[in-house]
FIKOLZA-1660 file (N, C-alpha, C; in steps of 0.1 Angstrom, whole numbers, plus 5000, padded with zeros to 4 digits):
% residues 79
   i   px   py   pz ch aa at
   1 1166 1626 3029  A  M  N
   1 1154 1618 3034  A  M CA
   1 1147 1612 3022  A  M  C
   2 1145 1599 3022  A  P  N
   2 1138 1593 3011  A  P CA
   2 1123 1596 3011  A  P  C
   3 1118 1596 2999  A  E  N
   3 1103 1599 2998  A  E CA
   3 1096 1585 2999  A  E  C
   4 1083 1585 3002  A  L  N
   4 1076 1572 3003  A  L CA
   4 1077 1564 2991  A  L  C
   5 1075 1569 2979  A  P  N
   5 1077 1561 2967  A  P CA
   5 1090 1553 2966  A  P  C
   6 1101 1560 2970  A  E  N
   6 1114 1554 2970  A  E CA
   6 1115 1542 2980  A  E  C
   7 1109 1544 2991  A  V  N
   7 1109 1534 3001  A  V CA
   7 1101 1522 2997  A  V  C
   8 1089 1525 2991  A  E  N
   8 1081 1514 2986  A  E CA
   8 1087 1506 2975  A  E  C
   9 1094 1514 2966  A  T  N
   9 1101 1507 2955  A  T CA
   9 1112 1498 2960  A  T  C
  10 1119 1503 2970  A  T  N
  10 1130 1495 2976  A  T CA
  10 1124 1482 2983  A  T  C
  11 1113 1484 2990  A  L  N
  11 1107 1472 2996  A  L CA
  11 1103 1462 2986  A  L  C
  12 1096 1466 2975  A  R  N
  12 1092 1457 2965  A  R CA
  12 1103 1451 2958  A  R  C
  13 1114 1458 2957  A  G  N
  13 1126 1452 2950  A  G CA
  13 1133 1442 2958  A  G  C
  14 1135 1444 2972  A  I  N
  14 1143 1434 2979  A  I CA
  14 1134 1423 2985  A  I  C
  15 1122 1426 2988  A  A  N
  15 1113 1415 2995  A  A CA
  15 1114 1402 2989  A  A  C
  16 1112 1401 2976  A  P  N
  16 1112 1388 2969  A  P CA
  16 1125 1380 2971  A  P  C
  17 1136 1388 2973  A  H  N
  17 1149 1382 2974  A  H CA
  17 1153 1377 2988  A  H  C
  18 1147 1384 2998  A  I  N
  18 1151 1380 3012  A  I CA
  18 1140 1373 3020  A  I  C
  19 1128 1373 3015  A  L  N
  19 1117 1366 3022  A  L CA
  19 1119 1351 3023  A  L  C
  20 1118 1346 3035  A  R  N
  20 1120 1332 3038  A  R CA
  20 1135 1327 3036  A  R  C
  21 1144 1337 3035  A  Q  N
  21 1158 1334 3034  A  Q CA
  21 1165 1335 3047  A  Q  C
  22 1176 1328 3049  A  T  N
  22 1184 1328 3062  A  T CA
  22 1195 1338 3060  A  T  C
  23 1197 1346 3070  A  V  N
  23 1208 1356 3070  A  V CA
  23 1221 1349 3072  A  V  C
  24 1230 1350 3062  A  C  N
  24 1243 1344 3063  A  C CA
  24 1253 1353 3069  A  C  C
  25 1252 1366 3066  A  A  N
  25 1262 1376 3070  A  A CA
  25 1256 1390 3070  A  A  C
  26 1261 1399 3078  A  V  N
  26 1257 1412 3078  A  V CA
  26 1269 1421 3078  A  V  C
  27 1269 1431 3069  A  T  N
  27 1280 1441 3068  A  T CA
  27 1274 1455 3072  A  T  C
  28 1280 1460 3083  A  V  N
  28 1276 1474 3087  A  V CA
  28 1286 1483 3081  A  V  C
  29 1282 1491 3071  A  R  N
  29 1292 1500 3064  A  R CA
  29 1294 1513 3072  A  R  C
  30 1284 1518 3079  A  Q  N
  30 1286 1531 3086  A  Q CA
  30 1280 1529 3100  A  Q  C
  31 1288 1525 3110  A  P  N
  31 1283 1523 3123  A  P CA
  31 1279 1535 3131  A  P  C
  32 1285 1547 3127  A  K  N
  32 1283 1559 3134  A  K CA
  32 1272 1567 3128  A  K  C
  33 1260 1564 3130  A  L  N
  33 1248 1570 3125  A  L CA
  33 1241 1578 3136  A  L  C
  34 1229 1583 3134  A  R  N
  34 1222 1590 3144  A  R CA
  34 1221 1582 3157  A  R  C
  35 1218 1570 3155  A  W  N
  35 1218 1560 3167  A  W CA
  35 1228 1550 3164  A  W  C
  36 1237 1547 3173  A  Q  N
  36 1248 1537 3171  A  Q CA
  36 1242 1523 3168  A  Q  C
  37 1249 1517 3158  A  I  N
  37 1245 1503 3155  A  I CA
  37 1251 1494 3165  A  I  C
  38 1244 1485 3171  A  P  N
  38 1250 1476 3182  A  P CA
  38 1261 1468 3175  A  P  C
  39 1272 1467 3181  A  P  N
  39 1284 1459 3176  A  P CA
  39 1280 1445 3174  A  P  C
  40 1271 1439 3182  A  A  N
  40 1267 1425 3181  A  A CA
  40 1257 1423 3170  A  A  C
  41 1252 1433 3163  A  L  N
  41 1241 1431 3154  A  L CA
  41 1244 1420 3143  A  L  C
  42 1256 1420 3137  A  P  N
  42 1258 1409 3127  A  P CA
  42 1257 1395 3133  A  P  C
  43 1262 1393 3145  A  E  N
  43 1261 1380 3151  A  E CA
  43 1246 1377 3156  A  E  C
  44 1239 1387 3160  A  T  N
  44 1225 1386 3164  A  T CA
  44 1216 1381 3152  A  T  C
  45 1219 1387 3140  A  L  N
  45 1211 1384 3129  A  L CA
  45 1215 1371 3121  A  L  C
  46 1227 1367 3122  A  R  N
  46 1232 1356 3115  A  R CA
  46 1224 1343 3119  A  R  C
  47 1219 1336 3109  A  G  N
  47 1212 1324 3110  A  G CA
  47 1197 1325 3112  A  G  C
  48 1192 1338 3113  A  L  N
  48 1178 1340 3114  A  L CA
  48 1171 1340 3101  A  L  C
  49 1158 1336 3100  A  V  N
  49 1151 1336 3088  A  V CA
  49 1141 1348 3087  A  V  C
  50 1141 1354 3075  A  V  N
  50 1132 1366 3073  A  V CA
  50 1118 1360 3071  A  V  C
  51 1109 1365 3080  A  H  N
  51 1095 1360 3079  A  H CA
  51 1085 1370 3072  A  H  C
  52 1089 1383 3072  A  E  N
  52 1080 1393 3067  A  E CA
  52 1088 1405 3063  A  E  C
  53 1084 1412 3053  A  C  N
  53 1091 1425 3049  A  C CA
  53 1079 1434 3046  A  C  C
  54 1079 1446 3053  A  R  N
  54 1069 1455 3051  A  R CA
  54 1074 1469 3054  A  R  C
  55 1065 1479 3051  A  R  N
  55 1069 1493 3052  A  R CA
  55 1060 1500 3062  A  R  C
  56 1065 1508 3071  A  R  N
  56 1057 1517 3080  A  R CA
  56 1063 1530 3078  A  R  C
  57 1055 1539 3071  A  A  N
  57 1059 1553 3068  A  A CA
  57 1072 1551 3060  A  A  C
  58 1083 1558 3064  A  K  N
  58 1096 1557 3056  A  K CA
  58 1105 1547 3062  A  K  C
  59 1100 1537 3069  A  Y  N
  59 1109 1527 3075  A  Y CA
  59 1106 1513 3068  A  Y  C
  60 1116 1505 3067  A  L  N
  60 1114 1491 3062  A  L CA
  60 1114 1483 3075  A  L  C
  61 1105 1474 3076  A  L  N
  61 1104 1465 3088  A  L CA
  61 1106 1451 3083  A  L  C
  62 1117 1445 3088  A  I  N
  62 1121 1431 3084  A  I CA
  62 1119 1422 3097  A  I  C
  63 1109 1413 3096  A  R  N
  63 1105 1405 3108  A  R CA
  63 1113 1392 3109  A  R  C
  64 1118 1389 3120  A  F  N
  64 1124 1376 3123  A  F CA
  64 1117 1369 3135  A  F  C
  65 1120 1357 3139  A  D  N
  65 1114 1351 3150  A  D CA
  65 1116 1359 3163  A  D  C
  66 1128 1365 3164  A  T  N
  66 1132 1371 3176  A  T CA
  66 1128 1386 3177  A  T  C
  67 1123 1392 3166  A  G  N
  67 1119 1406 3166  A  G CA
  67 1119 1412 3152  A  G  C
  68 1120 1425 3152  A  V  N
  68 1119 1432 3139  A  V CA
  68 1131 1442 3137  A  V  C
  69 1137 1441 3126  A  L  N
  69 1148 1450 3122  A  L CA
  69 1142 1462 3115  A  L  C
  70 1145 1474 3121  A  L  N
  70 1139 1486 3116  A  L CA
  70 1150 1493 3107  A  L  C
  71 1147 1495 3094  A  V  N
  71 1157 1501 3085  A  V CA
  71 1152 1514 3079  A  V  C
  72 1161 1524 3080  A  H  N
  72 1158 1537 3073  A  H CA
  72 1168 1539 3063  A  H  C
  73 1164 1543 3051  A  L  N
  73 1174 1544 3040  A  L CA
  73 1184 1555 3042  A  L  C
  74 1180 1565 3049  A  G  N
  74 1190 1575 3053  A  G CA
  74 1196 1583 3042  A  G  C
  75 1189 1585 3031  A  M  N
  75 1193 1592 3019  A  M CA
  75 1195 1607 3023  A  M  C
  76 1206 1613 3019  A  S  N
  76 1209 1627 3023  A  S CA
  76 1205 1637 3012  A  S  C
  77 1205 1632 3000  A  G  N
  77 1202 1641 2989  A  G CA
  77 1214 1648 2983  A  G  C
  78 1225 1646 2990  A  S  N
  78 1238 1652 2985  A  S CA
  78 1246 1642 2978  A  S  C
  79 1256 1646 2971  A  K  N
  79 1265 1637 2964  A  K CA
  79 1276 1632 2972  A  K  C
% end
């Protein structure tokens, strides 16, 4: 489980690179998580523009015109 400073550092690191950018492609590396990743997610996000990046607790929130992508870093602490 990531700690808040790690999540904030990640947000500050990626936000300048993705803000106001258009999603070209999405790669789902591990679709079998606690909640299944919708198979259509890459197609749903392709072509959308990132309008805002923020953090709520240990989640990253990436806002698009059509909604918000909720991201949890999912660090396990194991090797």
